PyMOL Python script that loads the backbone (N, CA, C, O; Angstrom):
from pymol import cmd

cmd.read_pdbstr("""\
ATOM      1  N   MET A   1      -0.404 -19.924   5.093  1.00  0.00           N
ATOM      2  CA  MET A   1       0.094 -18.564   5.227  1.00  0.00           C
ATOM      3  C   MET A   1      -0.969 -17.603   4.710  1.00  0.00           C
ATOM      4  O   MET A   1      -1.653 -17.893   3.728  1.00  0.00           O
ATOM      5  N   THR A   2      -1.105 -16.466   5.370  1.00  0.00           N
ATOM      6  CA  THR A   2      -2.096 -15.466   4.949  1.00  0.00           C
ATOM      7  C   THR A   2      -1.577 -14.688   3.767  1.00  0.00           C
ATOM      8  O   THR A   2      -0.389 -14.738   3.449  1.00  0.00           O
ATOM      9  N   GLN A   3      -2.465 -13.974   3.120  1.00  0.00           N
ATOM     10  CA  GLN A   3      -2.106 -13.148   1.993  1.00  0.00           C
ATOM     11  C   GLN A   3      -1.219 -11.990   2.453  1.00  0.00           C
ATOM     12  O   GLN A   3      -1.407 -11.479   3.557  1.00  0.00           O
ATOM     13  N   PRO A   4      -0.259 -11.567   1.630  1.00  0.00           N
ATOM     14  CA  PRO A   4       0.561 -10.401   2.006  1.00  0.00           C
ATOM     15  C   PRO A   4      -0.295  -9.157   2.172  1.00  0.00           C
ATOM     16  O   PRO A   4      -1.319  -9.000   1.508  1.00  0.00           O
ATOM     17  N   SER A   5       0.127  -8.291   3.050  1.00  0.00           N
ATOM     18  CA  SER A   5      -0.606  -7.053   3.276  1.00  0.00           C
ATOM     19  C   SER A   5      -0.472  -6.141   2.065  1.00  0.00           C
ATOM     20  O   SER A   5       0.382  -6.347   1.202  1.00  0.00           O
ATOM     21  N   ALA A   6      -1.329  -5.134   2.019  1.00  0.00           N
ATOM     22  CA  ALA A   6      -1.239  -4.163   0.932  1.00  0.00           C
ATOM     23  C   ALA A   6       0.117  -3.461   0.932  1.00  0.00           C
ATOM     24  O   ALA A   6       0.645  -3.123  -0.127  1.00  0.00           O
ATOM     25  N   GLY A   7       0.678  -3.243   2.118  1.00  0.00           N
ATOM     26  CA  GLY A   7       1.987  -2.613   2.213  1.00  0.00           C
ATOM     27  C   GLY A   7       3.074  -3.464   1.568  1.00  0.00           C
ATOM     28  O   GLY A   7       3.926  -2.952   0.842  1.00  0.00           O
ATOM     29  N   LEU A   8       3.038  -4.781   1.841  1.00  0.00           N
ATOM     30  CA  LEU A   8       4.019  -5.662   1.230  1.00  0.00           C
ATOM     31  C   LEU A   8       3.828  -5.770  -0.279  1.00  0.00           C
ATOM     32  O   LEU A   8       4.799  -5.892  -1.025  1.00  0.00           O
ATOM     33  N   GLU A   9       2.582  -5.726  -0.721  1.00  0.00           N
ATOM     34  CA  GLU A   9       2.322  -5.724  -2.177  1.00  0.00           C
ATOM     35  C   GLU A   9       2.913  -4.458  -2.812  1.00  0.00           C
ATOM     36  O   GLU A   9       3.516  -4.520  -3.884  1.00  0.00           O
ATOM     37  N   LEU A  10       2.740  -3.329  -2.156  1.00  0.00           N
ATOM     38  CA  LEU A  10       3.302  -2.068  -2.664  1.00  0.00           C
ATOM     39  C   LEU A  10       4.822  -2.125  -2.670  1.00  0.00           C
ATOM     40  O   LEU A  10       5.457  -1.688  -3.630  1.00  0.00           O
ATOM     41  N   LEU A  11       5.412  -2.664  -1.601  1.00  0.00           N
ATOM     42  CA  LEU A  11       6.857  -2.814  -1.545  1.00  0.00           C
ATOM     43  C   LEU A  11       7.367  -3.667  -2.711  1.00  0.00           C
ATOM     44  O   LEU A  11       8.382  -3.340  -3.326  1.00  0.00           O
ATOM     45  N   LYS A  12       6.671  -4.742  -3.007  1.00  0.00           N
ATOM     46  CA  LYS A  12       7.058  -5.605  -4.144  1.00  0.00           C
ATOM     47  C   LYS A  12       7.051  -4.802  -5.436  1.00  0.00           C
ATOM     48  O   LYS A  12       7.987  -4.900  -6.230  1.00  0.00           O
ATOM     49  N   ARG A  13       6.007  -4.008  -5.657  1.00  0.00           N
ATOM     50  CA  ARG A  13       5.919  -3.195  -6.872  1.00  0.00           C
ATOM     51  C   ARG A  13       7.049  -2.166  -6.933  1.00  0.00           C
ATOM     52  O   ARG A  13       7.631  -1.943  -7.994  1.00  0.00           O
ATOM     53  N   ILE A  14       7.354  -1.548  -5.810  1.00  0.00           N
ATOM     54  CA  ILE A  14       8.438  -0.566  -5.763  1.00  0.00           C
ATOM     55  C   ILE A  14       9.774  -1.232  -6.099  1.00  0.00           C
ATOM     56  O   ILE A  14      10.554  -0.698  -6.887  1.00  0.00           O
ATOM     57  N   ARG A  15      10.032  -2.387  -5.507  1.00  0.00           N
ATOM     58  CA  ARG A  15      11.297  -3.089  -5.746  1.00  0.00           C
ATOM     59  C   ARG A  15      11.377  -3.670  -7.154  1.00  0.00           C
ATOM     60  O   ARG A  15      12.469  -3.784  -7.710  1.00  0.00           O
ATOM     61  N   ASP A  16      10.245  -4.036  -7.736  1.00  0.00           N
ATOM     62  CA  ASP A  16      10.237  -4.553  -9.108  1.00  0.00           C
ATOM     63  C   ASP A  16      10.540  -3.460 -10.122  1.00  0.00           C
ATOM     64  O   ASP A  16      11.054  -3.744 -11.204  1.00  0.00           O
ATOM     65  N   ASP A  17      10.226  -2.205  -9.781  1.00  0.00           N
ATOM     66  CA  ASP A  17      10.510  -1.078 -10.659  1.00  0.00           C
ATOM     67  C   ASP A  17      11.942  -0.639 -10.391  1.00  0.00           C
ATOM     68  O   ASP A  17      12.209   0.042  -9.401  1.00  0.00           O
ATOM     69  N   LYS A  18      12.851  -1.019 -11.255  1.00  0.00           N
ATOM     70  CA  LYS A  18      14.299  -0.794 -11.029  1.00  0.00           C
ATOM     71  C   LYS A  18      14.662   0.688 -10.975  1.00  0.00           C
ATOM     72  O   LYS A  18      15.767   1.032 -10.555  1.00  0.00           O
ATOM     73  N   LYS A  19      13.752   1.574 -11.391  1.00  0.00           N
ATOM     74  CA  LYS A  19      14.077   2.994 -11.363  1.00  0.00           C
ATOM     75  C   LYS A  19      13.849   3.596  -9.967  1.00  0.00           C
ATOM     76  O   LYS A  19      14.349   4.684  -9.681  1.00  0.00           O
ATOM     77  N   LEU A  20      13.117   2.918  -9.114  1.00  0.00           N
ATOM     78  CA  LEU A  20      12.839   3.396  -7.778  1.00  0.00           C
ATOM     79  C   LEU A  20      13.746   2.733  -6.757  1.00  0.00           C
ATOM     80  O   LEU A  20      13.845   1.507  -6.713  1.00  0.00           O
ATOM     81  N   SER A  21      14.393   3.522  -5.953  1.00  0.00           N
ATOM     82  CA  SER A  21      15.243   2.959  -4.886  1.00  0.00           C
ATOM     83  C   SER A  21      15.033   3.737  -3.602  1.00  0.00           C
ATOM     84  O   SER A  21      15.974   4.263  -3.008  1.00  0.00           O
ATOM     85  N   ILE A  22      13.767   3.799  -3.186  1.00  0.00           N
ATOM     86  CA  ILE A  22      13.430   4.550  -1.974  1.00  0.00           C
ATOM     87  C   ILE A  22      13.392   3.624  -0.756  1.00  0.00           C
ATOM     88  O   ILE A  22      13.046   2.450  -0.888  1.00  0.00           O
ATOM     89  N   PRO A  23      13.737   4.130   0.414  1.00  0.00           N
ATOM     90  CA  PRO A  23      13.625   3.316   1.622  1.00  0.00           C
ATOM     91  C   PRO A  23      12.159   3.157   2.004  1.00  0.00           C
ATOM     92  O   PRO A  23      11.363   4.081   1.835  1.00  0.00           O
ATOM     93  N   VAL A  24      11.813   2.002   2.510  1.00  0.00           N
ATOM     94  CA  VAL A  24      10.441   1.726   2.939  1.00  0.00           C
ATOM     95  C   VAL A  24      10.470   1.183   4.363  1.00  0.00           C
ATOM     96  O   VAL A  24      11.107   0.165   4.638  1.00  0.00           O
ATOM     97  N   ILE A  25       9.773   1.874   5.266  1.00  0.00           N
ATOM     98  CA  ILE A  25       9.638   1.449   6.656  1.00  0.00           C
ATOM     99  C   ILE A  25       8.151   1.311   6.950  1.00  0.00           C
ATOM    100  O   ILE A  25       7.379   2.228   6.675  1.00  0.00           O
ATOM    101  N   PHE A  26       7.748   0.191   7.499  1.00  0.00           N
ATOM    102  CA  PHE A  26       6.343  -0.009   7.852  1.00  0.00           C
ATOM    103  C   PHE A  26       6.136   0.360   9.322  1.00  0.00           C
ATOM    104  O   PHE A  26       6.831  -0.130  10.212  1.00  0.00           O
ATOM    105  N   TYR A  27       5.157   1.242   9.547  1.00  0.00           N
ATOM    106  CA  TYR A  27       4.792   1.668  10.893  1.00  0.00           C
ATOM    107  C   TYR A  27       3.293   1.396  11.045  1.00  0.00           C
ATOM    108  O   TYR A  27       2.492   1.856  10.230  1.00  0.00           O
ATOM    109  N   HIS A  28       2.921   0.663  12.069  1.00  0.00           N
ATOM    110  CA  HIS A  28       1.528   0.286  12.215  1.00  0.00           C
ATOM    111  C   HIS A  28       1.157   0.215  13.693  1.00  0.00           C
ATOM    112  O   HIS A  28       2.014   0.160  14.575  1.00  0.00           O
ATOM    113  N   GLY A  29      -0.149   0.219  13.926  1.00  0.00           N
ATOM    114  CA  GLY A  29      -0.632   0.177  15.283  1.00  0.00           C
ATOM    115  C   GLY A  29      -0.635  -1.232  15.851  1.00  0.00           C
ATOM    116  O   GLY A  29      -0.338  -1.417  17.031  1.00  0.00           O
ATOM    117  N   SER A  30      -0.958  -2.209  15.055  1.00  0.00           N
ATOM    118  CA  SER A  30      -0.979  -3.585  15.545  1.00  0.00           C
ATOM    119  C   SER A  30      -0.885  -4.539  14.371  1.00  0.00           C
ATOM    120  O   SER A  30      -1.178  -4.179  13.231  1.00  0.00           O
ATOM    121  N   VAL A  31      -0.474  -5.755  14.668  1.00  0.00           N
ATOM    122  CA  VAL A  31      -0.383  -6.818  13.670  1.00  0.00           C
ATOM    123  C   VAL A  31      -1.012  -8.041  14.301  1.00  0.00           C
ATOM    124  O   VAL A  31      -0.798  -8.304  15.485  1.00  0.00           O
ATOM    125  N   PRO A  32      -1.787  -8.799  13.531  1.00  0.00           N
ATOM    126  CA  PRO A  32      -2.335 -10.027  14.087  1.00  0.00           C
ATOM    127  C   PRO A  32      -1.231 -10.931  14.620  1.00  0.00           C
ATOM    128  O   PRO A  32      -0.147 -10.999  14.041  1.00  0.00           O
ATOM    129  N   GLN A  33      -1.497 -11.612  15.699  1.00  0.00           N
ATOM    130  CA  GLN A  33      -0.508 -12.454  16.381  1.00  0.00           C
ATOM    131  C   GLN A  33       0.206 -13.401  15.422  1.00  0.00           C
ATOM    132  O   GLN A  33       1.419 -13.583  15.523  1.00  0.00           O
ATOM    133  N   ASP A  34      -0.523 -13.999  14.504  1.00  0.00           N
ATOM    134  CA  ASP A  34       0.082 -14.982  13.588  1.00  0.00           C
ATOM    135  C   ASP A  34       1.001 -14.340  12.553  1.00  0.00           C
ATOM    136  O   ASP A  34       1.702 -15.046  11.828  1.00  0.00           O
ATOM    137  N   GLU A  35       1.007 -13.015  12.476  1.00  0.00           N
ATOM    138  CA  GLU A  35       1.861 -12.329  11.499  1.00  0.00           C
ATOM    139  C   GLU A  35       3.002 -11.566  12.146  1.00  0.00           C
ATOM    140  O   GLU A  35       3.772 -10.917  11.437  1.00  0.00           O
ATOM    141  N   LEU A  36       3.142 -11.618  13.466  1.00  0.00           N
ATOM    142  CA  LEU A  36       4.179 -10.848  14.154  1.00  0.00           C
ATOM    143  C   LEU A  36       5.588 -11.149  13.667  1.00  0.00           C
ATOM    144  O   LEU A  36       6.410 -10.237  13.581  1.00  0.00           O
ATOM    145  N   GLU A  37       5.890 -12.395  13.348  1.00  0.00           N
ATOM    146  CA  GLU A  37       7.219 -12.752  12.858  1.00  0.00           C
ATOM    147  C   GLU A  37       7.297 -12.696  11.335  1.00  0.00           C
ATOM    148  O   GLU A  37       8.335 -12.354  10.769  1.00  0.00           O
ATOM    149  N   MET A  38       6.180 -13.037  10.675  1.00  0.00           N
ATOM    150  CA  MET A  38       6.186 -13.116   9.219  1.00  0.00           C
ATOM    151  C   MET A  38       6.387 -11.757   8.534  1.00  0.00           C
ATOM    152  O   MET A  38       7.199 -11.633   7.618  1.00  0.00           O
ATOM    153  N   ARG A  39       5.648 -10.748   8.981  1.00  0.00           N
ATOM    154  CA  ARG A  39       5.719  -9.457   8.293  1.00  0.00           C
ATOM    155  C   ARG A  39       7.103  -8.820   8.330  1.00  0.00           C
ATOM    156  O   ARG A  39       7.593  -8.392   7.285  1.00  0.00           O
ATOM    157  N   PRO A  40       7.758  -8.738   9.494  1.00  0.00           N
ATOM    158  CA  PRO A  40       9.105  -8.147   9.487  1.00  0.00           C
ATOM    159  C   PRO A  40      10.082  -8.945   8.628  1.00  0.00           C
ATOM    160  O   PRO A  40      10.920  -8.363   7.939  1.00  0.00           O
ATOM    161  N   ARG A  41       9.980 -10.258   8.666  1.00  0.00           N
ATOM    162  CA  ARG A  41      10.880 -11.103   7.849  1.00  0.00           C
ATOM    163  C   ARG A  41      10.624 -10.866   6.365  1.00  0.00           C
ATOM    164  O   ARG A  41      11.571 -10.692   5.598  1.00  0.00           O
ATOM    165  N   LEU A  42       9.362 -10.857   5.952  1.00  0.00           N
ATOM    166  CA  LEU A  42       9.045 -10.606   4.543  1.00  0.00           C
ATOM    167  C   LEU A  42       9.486  -9.209   4.106  1.00  0.00           C
ATOM    168  O   LEU A  42       9.997  -9.026   3.001  1.00  0.00           O
ATOM    169  N   SER A  43       9.286  -8.244   4.970  1.00  0.00           N
ATOM    170  CA  SER A  43       9.692  -6.873   4.653  1.00  0.00           C
ATOM    171  C   SER A  43      11.181  -6.803   4.364  1.00  0.00           C
ATOM    172  O   SER A  43      11.600  -6.228   3.360  1.00  0.00           O
ATOM    173  N   LEU A  44      11.984  -7.395   5.255  1.00  0.00           N
ATOM    174  CA  LEU A  44      13.434  -7.376   5.052  1.00  0.00           C
ATOM    175  C   LEU A  44      13.850  -8.164   3.828  1.00  0.00           C
ATOM    176  O   LEU A  44      14.734  -7.733   3.087  1.00  0.00           O
ATOM    177  N   GLU A  45      13.230  -9.312   3.602  1.00  0.00           N
ATOM    178  CA  GLU A  45      13.552 -10.125   2.419  1.00  0.00           C
ATOM    179  C   GLU A  45      13.235  -9.385   1.126  1.00  0.00           C
ATOM    180  O   GLU A  45      13.902  -9.581   0.111  1.00  0.00           O
ATOM    181  N   MET A  46      12.215  -8.536   1.168  1.00  0.00           N
ATOM    182  CA  MET A  46      11.780  -7.833  -0.027  1.00  0.00           C
ATOM    183  C   MET A  46      12.469  -6.465  -0.179  1.00  0.00           C
ATOM    184  O   MET A  46      12.154  -5.712  -1.101  1.00  0.00           O
ATOM    185  N   GLY A  47      13.401  -6.151   0.721  1.00  0.00           N
ATOM    186  CA  GLY A  47      14.136  -4.908   0.612  1.00  0.00           C
ATOM    187  C   GLY A  47      13.587  -3.760   1.438  1.00  0.00           C
ATOM    188  O   GLY A  47      13.984  -2.612   1.239  1.00  0.00           O
ATOM    189  N   GLY A  48      12.685  -4.047   2.357  1.00  0.00           N
ATOM    190  CA  GLY A  48      12.159  -3.016   3.234  1.00  0.00           C
ATOM    191  C   GLY A  48      13.141  -2.689   4.340  1.00  0.00           C
ATOM    192  O   GLY A  48      14.067  -3.456   4.606  1.00  0.00           O
ATOM    193  N   GLY A  49      12.942  -1.561   4.977  1.00  0.00           N
ATOM    194  CA  GLY A  49      13.844  -1.129   6.029  1.00  0.00           C
ATOM    195  C   GLY A  49      13.464  -1.623   7.405  1.00  0.00           C
ATOM    196  O   GLY A  49      14.257  -1.512   8.339  1.00  0.00           O
ATOM    197  N   GLY A  50      12.264  -2.169   7.552  1.00  0.00           N
ATOM    198  CA  GLY A  50      11.836  -2.684   8.831  1.00  0.00           C
ATOM    199  C   GLY A  50      10.342  -2.518   9.031  1.00  0.00           C
ATOM    200  O   GLY A  50       9.660  -1.857   8.248  1.00  0.00           O
ATOM    201  N   THR A  51       9.847  -3.135  10.103  1.00  0.00           N
ATOM    202  CA  THR A  51       8.438  -3.083  10.479  1.00  0.00           C
ATOM    203  C   THR A  51       8.388  -2.848  11.975  1.00  0.00           C
ATOM    204  O   THR A  51       8.987  -3.590  12.753  1.00  0.00           O
ATOM    205  N   THR A  52       7.662  -1.801  12.376  1.00  0.00           N
ATOM    206  CA  THR A  52       7.599  -1.493  13.810  1.00  0.00           C
ATOM    207  C   THR A  52       6.268  -0.853  14.173  1.00  0.00           C
ATOM    208  O   THR A  52       5.584  -0.274  13.329  1.00  0.00           O
ATOM    209  N   TYR A  53       5.922  -0.968  15.432  1.00  0.00           N
ATOM    210  CA  TYR A  53       4.791  -0.232  15.987  1.00  0.00           C
ATOM    211  C   TYR A  53       5.267   0.771  17.020  1.00  0.00           C
ATOM    212  O   TYR A  53       4.457   1.428  17.674  1.00  0.00           O
ATOM    213  N   SER A  54       6.587   0.891  17.171  1.00  0.00           N
ATOM    214  CA  SER A  54       7.197   1.792  18.164  1.00  0.00           C
ATOM    215  C   SER A  54       7.544   3.131  17.526  1.00  0.00           C
ATOM    216  O   SER A  54       8.312   3.166  16.564  1.00  0.00           O
ATOM    217  N   PRO A  55       6.993   4.247  18.042  1.00  0.00           N
ATOM    218  CA  PRO A  55       7.347   5.548  17.492  1.00  0.00           C
ATOM    219  C   PRO A  55       8.858   5.840  17.605  1.00  0.00           C
ATOM    220  O   PRO A  55       9.449   6.444  16.711  1.00  0.00           O
ATOM    221  N   GLY A  56       9.460   5.408  18.699  1.00  0.00           N
ATOM    222  CA  GLY A  56      10.893   5.631  18.871  1.00  0.00           C
ATOM    223  C   GLY A  56      11.712   4.878  17.850  1.00  0.00           C
ATOM    224  O   GLY A  56      12.669   5.425  17.300  1.00  0.00           O
ATOM    225  N   GLN A  57      11.351   3.613  17.582  1.00  0.00           N
ATOM    226  CA  GLN A  57      12.057   2.820  16.570  1.00  0.00           C
ATOM    227  C   GLN A  57      11.865   3.430  15.192  1.00  0.00           C
ATOM    228  O   GLN A  57      12.804   3.475  14.397  1.00  0.00           O
ATOM    229  N   LEU A  58      10.662   3.899  14.904  1.00  0.00           N
ATOM    230  CA  LEU A  58      10.385   4.543  13.630  1.00  0.00           C
ATOM    231  C   LEU A  58      11.311   5.767  13.439  1.00  0.00           C
ATOM    232  O   LEU A  58      11.868   5.971  12.361  1.00  0.00           O
ATOM    233  N   LEU A  59      11.459   6.556  14.483  1.00  0.00           N
ATOM    234  CA  LEU A  59      12.327   7.737  14.420  1.00  0.00           C
ATOM    235  C   LEU A  59      13.775   7.333  14.168  1.00  0.00           C
ATOM    236  O   LEU A  59      14.445   7.926  13.322  1.00  0.00           O
ATOM    237  N   VAL A  60      14.267   6.321  14.899  1.00  0.00           N
ATOM    238  CA  VAL A  60      15.646   5.852  14.726  1.00  0.00           C
ATOM    239  C   VAL A  60      15.882   5.394  13.306  1.00  0.00           C
ATOM    240  O   VAL A  60      16.871   5.784  12.686  1.00  0.00           O
ATOM    241  N   TRP A  61      14.977   4.561  12.773  1.00  0.00           N
ATOM    242  CA  TRP A  61      15.154   4.029  11.416  1.00  0.00           C
ATOM    243  C   TRP A  61      15.060   5.142  10.368  1.00  0.00           C
ATOM    244  O   TRP A  61      15.799   5.139   9.384  1.00  0.00           O
ATOM    245  N   THR A  62      14.143   6.093  10.587  1.00  0.00           N
ATOM    246  CA  THR A  62      13.991   7.181   9.620  1.00  0.00           C
ATOM    247  C   THR A  62      15.254   8.045   9.575  1.00  0.00           C
ATOM    248  O   THR A  62      15.738   8.382   8.495  1.00  0.00           O
ATOM    249  N   VAL A  63      15.781   8.399  10.736  1.00  0.00           N
ATOM    250  CA  VAL A  63      17.009   9.187  10.786  1.00  0.00           C
ATOM    251  C   VAL A  63      18.163   8.419  10.139  1.00  0.00           C
ATOM    252  O   VAL A  63      18.959   8.993   9.396  1.00  0.00           O
ATOM    253  N   ARG A  64      18.247   7.111  10.427  1.00  0.00           N
ATOM    254  CA  ARG A  64      19.315   6.276   9.834  1.00  0.00           C
ATOM    255  C   ARG A  64      19.236   6.313   8.309  1.00  0.00           C
ATOM    256  O   ARG A  64      20.260   6.458   7.642  1.00  0.00           O
ATOM    257  N   GLU A  65      18.041   6.184   7.758  1.00  0.00           N
ATOM    258  CA  GLU A  65      17.891   6.205   6.298  1.00  0.00           C
ATOM    259  C   GLU A  65      18.229   7.563   5.722  1.00  0.00           C
ATOM    260  O   GLU A  65      18.826   7.646   4.649  1.00  0.00           O
ATOM    261  N   LEU A  66      17.856   8.635   6.418  1.00  0.00           N
ATOM    262  CA  LEU A  66      18.178   9.972   5.940  1.00  0.00           C
ATOM    263  C   LEU A  66      19.696  10.213   5.943  1.00  0.00           C
ATOM    264  O   LEU A  66      20.241  10.771   4.991  1.00  0.00           O
ATOM    265  N   VAL A  67      20.360   9.797   7.002  1.00  0.00           N
ATOM    266  CA  VAL A  67      21.815   9.942   7.090  1.00  0.00           C
ATOM    267  C   VAL A  67      22.481   9.110   5.995  1.00  0.00           C
ATOM    268  O   VAL A  67      23.399   9.588   5.328  1.00  0.00           O
ATOM    269  N   ARG A  68      22.029   7.877   5.807  1.00  0.00           N
ATOM    270  CA  ARG A  68      22.610   7.005   4.777  1.00  0.00           C
ATOM    271  C   ARG A  68      22.437   7.621   3.399  1.00  0.00           C
ATOM    272  O   ARG A  68      23.359   7.574   2.584  1.00  0.00           O
ATOM    273  N   THR A  69      21.289   8.190   3.127  1.00  0.00           N
ATOM    274  CA  THR A  69      21.026   8.835   1.834  1.00  0.00           C
ATOM    275  C   THR A  69      21.959  10.022   1.618  1.00  0.00           C
ATOM    276  O   THR A  69      22.537  10.168   0.541  1.00  0.00           O
ATOM    277  N   VAL A  70      22.108  10.869   2.633  1.00  0.00           N
ATOM    278  CA  VAL A  70      22.984  12.029   2.512  1.00  0.00           C
ATOM    279  C   VAL A  70      24.424  11.584   2.279  1.00  0.00           C
ATOM    280  O   VAL A  70      25.110  12.141   1.422  1.00  0.00           O
ATOM    281  N   LEU A  71      24.892  10.586   3.030  1.00  0.00           N
ATOM    282  CA  LEU A  71      26.268  10.098   2.860  1.00  0.00           C
ATOM    283  C   LEU A  71      26.486   9.515   1.475  1.00  0.00           C
ATOM    284  O   LEU A  71      27.530   9.740   0.863  1.00  0.00           O
ATOM    285  N   ASN A  72      25.509   8.766   0.973  1.00  0.00           N
ATOM    286  CA  ASN A  72      25.614   8.204  -0.377  1.00  0.00           C
ATOM    287  C   ASN A  72      25.677   9.299  -1.432  1.00  0.00           C
ATOM    288  O   ASN A  72      26.445   9.194  -2.389  1.00  0.00           O
ATOM    289  N   GLU A  73      24.873  10.354  -1.266  1.00  0.00           N
ATOM    290  CA  GLU A  73      24.866  11.455  -2.207  1.00  0.00           C
ATOM    291  C   GLU A  73      26.204  12.194  -2.198  1.00  0.00           C
ATOM    292  O   GLU A  73      26.695  12.604  -3.250  1.00  0.00           O
ATOM    293  N   GLU A  74      26.792  12.362  -1.019  1.00  0.00           N
ATOM    294  CA  GLU A  74      28.110  13.047  -0.905  1.00  0.00           C
ATOM    295  C   GLU A  74      29.201  12.219  -1.573  1.00  0.00           C
ATOM    296  O   GLU A  74      30.103  12.775  -2.200  1.00  0.00           O
ATOM    297  N   GLU A  75      29.127  10.888  -1.445  1.00  0.00           N
ATOM    298  CA  GLU A  75      30.131  10.021  -2.056  1.00  0.00           C
ATOM    299  C   GLU A  75      30.068  10.077  -3.582  1.00  0.00           C
ATOM    300  O   GLU A  75      31.101   9.991  -4.246  1.00  0.00           O
ATOM    301  N   THR A  76      28.888  10.218  -4.130  1.00  0.00           N
ATOM    302  CA  THR A  76      28.725  10.199  -5.586  1.00  0.00           C
ATOM    303  C   THR A  76      28.931  11.563  -6.245  1.00  0.00           C
ATOM    304  O   THR A  76      29.020  11.660  -7.469  1.00  0.00           O
ATOM    305  N   SER A  77      29.007  12.617  -5.424  1.00  0.00           N
ATOM    306  CA  SER A  77      29.187  13.965  -6.023  1.00  0.00           C
ATOM    307  C   SER A  77      30.621  14.397  -6.008  1.00  0.00           C
ATOM    308  O   SER A  77      30.940  15.493  -6.469  1.00  0.00           O
TER     309      SER A  77
END
""", "prot")
cmd.dss("prot")
cmd.show_as("cartoon", "prot")
cmd.util.cbc("prot")
cmd.orient("prot")
């Protein structure tokens, strides 16, 4: 298995810091063929919101996270 990307290393640090609970979505231009399945799986296992190279998918996931955040804030207030 190859070394985790810098993005996955950053995600691990974010998730290890219990004070941070921000959504993380990976958007990239390309991924090496041998990592096409590994990166999205690792991202989800580590608490990421997803991995995509599609601008449309990025928009959908970003809006979903924003709506989820707003709904959570309304429930707690």
